[in-house]
C-alpha positions as CSV (number, residue, x, y, z in Angstrom):
1,M,-114.4,44.1,-222.3
2,T,-116.8,45.0,-219.6
3,F,-116.8,48.5,-218.1
4,Q,-117.9,49.6,-214.6
5,V,-120.6,52.3,-214.5
6,F,-120.7,54.8,-211.6
7,L,-123.3,57.5,-210.9
8,S,-122.0,60.8,-209.5
9,E,-123.9,62.4,-206.6
10,K,-125.2,65.1,-209.0
11,A,-126.5,62.4,-211.4
12,Q,-128.3,60.7,-208.5
13,Q,-129.9,64.0,-207.6
14,D,-131.0,64.5,-211.2
15,L,-132.6,61.0,-211.3
16,E,-134.6,61.7,-208.1
17,A,-136.5,64.5,-209.9
18,F,-137.8,62.2,-212.7
19,P,-140.8,59.8,-212.6
20,S,-139.9,56.3,-211.5
21,K,-140.8,54.8,-214.9
22,Q,-138.3,57.1,-216.7
23,V,-135.6,56.4,-214.1
24,E,-135.9,52.6,-214.7
25,Q,-135.5,53.2,-218.4
26,I,-132.5,55.5,-218.0
27,L,-130.8,53.1,-215.6
28,A,-131.3,50.3,-218.0
29,D,-129.7,52.3,-220.8
30,C,-126.8,53.2,-218.4
31,R,-126.3,49.5,-217.6
32,R,-126.0,48.8,-221.4
33,L,-123.1,51.3,-221.4
34,A,-121.1,48.6,-219.5
35,G,-121.1,46.4,-222.5
36,D,-120.5,49.0,-225.3
37,P,-119.7,52.7,-224.5
38,I,-118.2,53.4,-227.9
39,P,-119.7,56.4,-229.8
40,D,-121.8,55.2,-232.7
41,G,-123.2,58.5,-233.9
42,K,-126.8,57.6,-233.1
43,R,-127.4,57.1,-229.4
44,I,-123.9,57.9,-228.1
45,K,-122.0,61.0,-229.3
46,K,-118.8,62.7,-228.2
47,L,-119.4,66.3,-227.0
48,Q,-117.3,68.8,-228.9
49,G,-115.5,71.7,-227.3
50,Y,-114.5,70.2,-223.9
51,K,-111.0,69.5,-222.6
52,E,-112.1,66.3,-221.1
53,N,-113.7,63.6,-223.2
54,L,-117.4,63.9,-222.5
55,Y,-120.0,61.8,-224.1
56,R,-123.8,62.0,-224.4
57,L,-126.1,59.0,-224.3
58,R,-129.7,59.5,-225.7
59,A,-132.1,57.7,-223.4
60,G,-135.6,58.6,-224.7
61,D,-136.4,62.2,-223.9
62,Y,-133.4,62.4,-221.5
63,R,-129.7,62.8,-222.0
64,V,-127.0,61.1,-219.9
65,V,-123.6,62.8,-219.8
66,F,-120.7,60.6,-219.0
67,R,-116.9,60.3,-219.3
68,R,-114.7,57.2,-219.9
69,A,-111.4,56.5,-218.2
70,G,-110.0,53.0,-218.8
71,T,-112.7,50.5,-217.9
72,R,-114.6,53.1,-215.7
73,I,-117.6,55.1,-216.9
74,D,-118.6,58.0,-214.7
75,I,-122.1,59.4,-215.3
76,T,-121.9,63.0,-214.4
77,R,-125.4,64.3,-215.3
78,V,-128.8,63.1,-216.3
79,L,-130.9,65.9,-217.9
80,S,-134.0,66.4,-219.9
81,K,-133.4,67.1,-223.6
82,E,-134.3,70.8,-223.1
83,D,-132.0,71.2,-220.0
84,F,-129.2,69.4,-221.9
85,Q,-129.5,71.8,-224.8
86,R,-129.2,74.8,-222.5
87,A,-126.3,73.4,-220.5
88,Y,-124.2,71.8,-223.3
């Protein structure tokens, strides 16, 4: 099953603040989500304590927050590890 990956406006703004090399790596990791967005306990984890099902993808020193709905994956935020720890 293939999933469709969508970037929110806020996630696009987050990516604009990062160096282009990191953006390429983050986007490559996001594209891999289309093939397998299932939490595995290593790179992808479900965030606890939220009403909606939010997940975290570890992409190097950055964290990608996303939600799944059917075959759609919505990337809501892309944060540095430190910012992610403060926000979530």
